[in-house]
C-alpha positions in Angstrom: 126.1 54.7 -1.7 123.5 53.3 0.6 123.1 49.6 1.2 119.7 49.7 -0.7 121.5 51.3 -3.7 120.1 54.8 -3.0 122.2 57.9 -3.4 122.6 59.9 -0.2 123.6 63.5 -0.1 126.4 64.3 2.4 125.1 66.2 5.5 121.4 65.6 4.8 119.1 63.3 6.7 115.5 62.3 6.1 113.0 64.1 8.4 109.5 63.0 9.3 106.7 65.6 9.4 105.9 66.8 12.9 103.2 64.8 14.7 99.7 66.4 14.5 98.8 68.0 17.8 96.4 65.9 19.8 93.4 67.5 21.5 93.4 68.1 25.2 92.5 65.0 27.2 89.7 66.9 28.9 88.3 68.1 25.5 88.2 64.5 24.3 86.5 63.4 27.5 83.9 66.2 27.2 83.0 65.0 23.7 82.5 61.5 25.0 80.4 62.6 28.0 78.4 64.9 25.7 77.1 61.8 23.9 75.7 60.1 27.0 72.0 59.5 26.6 69.8 62.3 28.0 68.3 60.1 30.6 68.0 61.4 34.2 70.6 59.0 35.5 73.3 59.8 32.9 75.1 62.9 34.4 74.5 62.1 38.0 76.0 58.6 37.7 79.0 60.0 35.6 79.7 62.5 38.3 80.3 59.6 40.7 83.1 58.1 38.7 85.8 60.4 39.9 86.5 64.0 40.8 87.7 64.8 37.2 84.5 63.5 35.7 82.4 65.3 38.3 84.2 68.6 37.6 83.5 68.2 33.8 79.9 67.3 33.9 79.0 69.8 36.7 80.4 72.7 34.6 77.5 75.0 33.6 79.0 75.4 30.0 79.1 71.6 29.6 75.5 71.2 30.8 74.4 73.9 28.4 76.2 72.1 25.5 74.6 68.8 26.7 71.1 70.3 26.5 71.9 71.9 23.0 73.3 68.6 21.7 70.3 66.5 22.7 67.6 69.2 22.0 64.4 67.7 23.4 64.5 67.0 27.2 63.3 63.6 28.4 59.7 63.2 29.7 60.0 62.3 33.4 56.4 62.0 34.3 53.2 64.0 35.1 51.7 66.2 37.8 48.0 65.7 38.2 46.2 68.8 39.4 46.9 68.9 43.2 47.9 65.2 43.4 51.4 63.6 43.6 53.9 63.3 40.8 53.4 60.2 38.6 56.8 58.9 37.3 56.8 57.0 34.0 60.4 55.9 33.4 62.0 52.6 34.4 64.9 52.3 36.9 67.6 53.7 37.1 65.9 56.7 35.5 62.6 56.5 37.4 62.2 59.6 39.7 60.8 58.5 43.1 57.4 60.1 43.7 58.7 61.5 47.0 61.6 63.2 45.2 59.1 65.5 43.4 56.7 65.9 46.3 54.9 69.2 46.5 56.1 72.0 48.7 54.3 72.0 52.1 51.4 74.2 51.3 48.0 73.5 52.9 46.1 74.2 49.7 47.3 74.5 46.1 46.2 73.9 42.6 48.6 73.4 39.6 47.8 75.7 36.7 50.7 75.0 34.4 54.0 73.1 33.9 56.6 73.8 31.2 60.4 73.9 30.7 61.1 72.2 34.1 59.0 74.6 36.1 55.6 74.1 37.8 53.2 77.0 38.4 50.5 76.6 41.0 48.1 78.7 43.0 48.4 78.8 46.7 45.0 79.5 48.4 45.9 80.0 52.0 44.8 83.5 53.1 46.7 85.7 50.7 46.3 84.0 47.3 49.5 84.0 45.4 51.3 82.2 42.6 54.1 79.9 43.5 56.7 78.9 40.9 58.5 75.6 41.7 61.6 73.9 40.3 61.2 70.3 41.4 64.7 69.2 40.3 66.5 71.9 42.2 63.8 71.9 44.9 63.6 75.7 44.7 60.5 78.0 44.6 59.6 81.6 44.0 56.4 83.4 45.2 54.7 85.9 43.0 52.2 88.4 44.4 49.2 89.1 42.2 49.1 92.3 40.1 47.5 95.2 42.1 44.4 95.2 39.8 43.5 91.8 41.4 43.5 93.3 44.9 39.8 94.2 44.6 36.6 92.4 44.3 36.1 93.3 40.6 38.5 90.8 39.1 38.9 87.0 39.7 41.9 84.8 39.0 41.2 82.6 36.0 44.3 80.7 34.9 48.0 81.1 34.0 51.0 79.8 32.1 54.8 79.7 32.5 57.8 79.3 30.2 61.5 79.9 30.1 62.7 82.2 27.3 64.6 80.4 24.6 68.0 79.1 25.6 67.6 80.6 29.1 68.0 78.5 32.3 68.0 79.0 36.0 65.5 81.5 37.3 64.8 83.3 34.0 61.1 82.9 33.3 57.9 84.5 32.2 54.5 84.0 33.8 51.2 85.0 32.2 48.1 85.4 34.4 44.5 85.7 33.1 41.5 86.9 35.1 37.8 87.7 34.5 35.5 90.4 35.8 32.5 89.8 38.0 30.1 89.8 35.1 32.1 87.1 33.2 32.2 89.3 30.1 35.8 90.6 30.2 39.0 88.8 30.3 42.4 90.4 31.2 46.0 89.2 30.9 49.2 90.3 32.7 52.8 89.1 32.0 55.5 88.8 34.6 59.2 88.7 33.6 61.9 87.6 36.0 64.3 90.1 34.3 62.2 93.1 35.3 60.8 91.6 38.5 57.4 93.2 37.8 54.0 92.6 36.1 53.6 94.4 32.8 50.6 96.4 31.6 47.1 94.9 31.6 45.6 93.6 28.3 41.8 93.2 28.2 39.1 92.0 25.8 35.3 92.2 25.9 33.6 88.8 25.4 30.3 87.1 25.7 29.3 85.3 28.9 32.3 83.2 30.0 31.0 79.7 30.9 34.0 77.7 32.1 37.6 77.7 33.4 40.2 77.5 30.6 42.0 74.3 29.8 45.8 74.2 30.6 47.7 76.5 28.3 49.4 75.3 25.1 52.5 77.2 23.8 52.3 77.7 20.0 55.2 79.6 18.5 55.6 82.5 20.9 52.0 82.6 22.1 50.2 81.2 25.1 46.8 79.8 24.1 43.8 78.8 26.3 40.5 77.1 25.3 37.3 77.9 27.2 33.6 78.2 26.6 31.9 81.5 25.9 28.1 81.6 25.4 27.2 78.4 23.5 30.6 77.6 22.0 34.3 77.4 22.5 36.9 80.1 21.8 40.7 80.2 21.9 42.3 83.1 23.7 45.8 83.8 22.3 48.4 86.0 24.1 51.4 87.0 21.9 54.4 87.3 24.2 56.4 89.4 21.8 53.7 92.0 21.1 52.0 91.4 24.5 48.6 91.5 22.7 45.4 89.5 23.0 43.2 87.9 20.4 40.2 85.6 20.4 39.5 83.0 17.8 36.2 81.2 17.5 36.2 77.5 16.6 34.5 76.5 13.4 30.8 76.1 13.5 30.2 72.4 14.0 27.3 71.0 15.9 29.4 68.2 17.4 31.7 70.7 19.0 29.3 72.8 20.9 28.9 71.1 24.2 31.7 68.6 25.0 34.6 70.7 26.3 36.7 67.5 27.1 36.8 66.4 23.5 38.8 69.4 22.3 42.4 70.5 22.9 44.6 73.2 21.3 47.8 72.0 19.6 50.2 73.2 17.0 49.3 72.3 13.4 51.9 70.4 11.3 53.1 73.7 10.0 53.6 75.1 13.5 50.5 77.4 13.5 47.4 77.4 15.6 45.4 74.1 15.5 43.2 71.9 17.7 42.0 68.3 17.8 38.4 67.2 18.2 37.6 63.7 19.5 34.5 61.6 18.7 34.6 58.3 20.4 37.7 56.5 18.9 38.0 58.9 16.0 39.5 62.4 15.8 39.7 65.3 13.4 42.7 67.7 13.4 42.1 71.3 12.3 44.5 74.1 11.4 44.3 77.8 10.9 45.6 79.1 7.6 44.9 82.0 5.2 42.2 81.7 2.5 42.5 82.9 -1.1 42.0 86.5 0.2 44.6 86.2 2.9 42.1 85.9 5.8 42.8 83.2 8.4 40.2 80.4 8.4 39.8 77.0 9.9 40.4 74.0 7.5 40.4 70.3 8.3 44.0 69.0 8.5 43.7 65.2 8.8 41.6 62.5 10.4 42.9 60.1 13.0 41.6 56.6 13.9 42.4 55.0 17.2 41.7 51.4 16.0 44.5 49.7 18.0 43.8 51.7 21.1 40.1 50.7 20.9 41.0 47.0 20.7 43.1 47.5 23.9 40.7 49.6 26.0 37.4 48.8 27.7 34.4 51.1 27.0 33.7 53.3 24.0 34.9 56.8 25.0 38.0 58.9 25.1 38.4 62.0 27.2 41.3 64.4 26.7 43.2 65.1 29.9 46.5 66.6 28.6 48.8 67.3 25.8 52.7 66.9 25.6 54.1 69.7 23.5 57.5 68.2 23.1 56.3 64.8 21.8 53.1 66.0 20.0 51.2 63.4 22.0 47.7 63.6 23.6 46.8 62.1 26.9 43.4 60.3 27.0 41.4 58.9 29.8 39.6 55.6 29.0 37.8 53.0 31.1 41.1 51.0 31.1 43.2 53.9 32.3 45.2 56.9 30.9 47.1 56.4 27.7 49.6 58.6 25.9 49.1 58.6 22.1 51.8 59.9 19.7 50.0 61.6 16.9 52.7 61.2 14.3 53.3 57.4 14.7 49.9 56.6 16.4 51.9 54.5 18.9 50.5 54.6 22.5 51.4 53.4 26.0 49.5 53.1 29.2 50.4 55.6 32.0 48.2 54.7 34.8 45.1 52.7 35.9 41.6 54.2 35.7 41.1 57.3 37.8 38.6 60.1 38.0 39.0 62.9 35.5 42.0 65.2 36.2 44.3 67.2 34.0 47.8 65.7 33.4 50.7 68.2 33.2 53.8 66.7 31.4 57.1 67.3 33.2 60.1 67.1 30.9 63.6 68.3 32.0 67.3 67.5 31.7 68.7 66.2 35.0 71.9 68.1 36.0 75.0 66.4 37.4 75.0 68.1 40.8 71.6 66.7 41.9 70.9 63.1 42.7 67.8 61.3 41.7 67.5 59.1 44.7 
């Protein structure tokens, strides 16, 4: 008989269930570090705590999980044609302008920026494309396709991207050129996996009147806007099929002349779309099938920039860029350059008034092994 009046069986003792196995200390720490904000200073500063933390956050598998966990990389700033980098974040996440200074080339022109890579054209003697990773401070040089080694074709523009979920030096570069008569446009695709340019794709057009705007990536296609004859067209290069298509913009008298009031962007459903500015108003358009299944342009929604107008001097907006990750347009006003988020219509000033130049958004996760400062 026990002291509490309970019966006890001779030779038997109460046993507690075995304790649940605890996760490995490093696994727990990884889960904590994984939830650091995706700001540029997060992983570099964590790596300074101790050797153990540095080992964990510098591991390529952890950095891949970190990117997957946060999804969209932070916007660090902008490259402006052939001008210096313009940082937009506050300390300690602000990237010093000198940290992203251009490689020492005597003459260059930026033609695209995406997925942490910058593509520009070097003019000196042998014209070539240079692909630059500003964070890792590495570059690759690409010789033009052999078809451009004659006087019959002229470089036009280009685009760069990393294939989905690929990092490091895995990339694709598209290059477009026109003939001497400005009536034919051709596209080549370079893949880092093959180390070579693919087959040429060409289309016959009317008289080409302008250089294309910077590319927009919609789905798995590079898209460029440029003027042909008396109107604007969109050149679409499908990266999967490696095929070219040209889409005319809808006939609208206000759209004929002002190239700087138009910009390609994805529609709300993810398809082909564009925005058309008129002073402090805008109309978004989208491409979708009609009742017979043929793709046509239809108005999507109208946008008013009332609050921006009350902030800015002057009575004009000029499109100078588009941030694909944030679905935000960049507009030049008499008061400076502003970034306007089309979903919320919130905006912020990026810089003081400057002459017209394209803005190339640079968004990238900052790895642990590279310091900001």
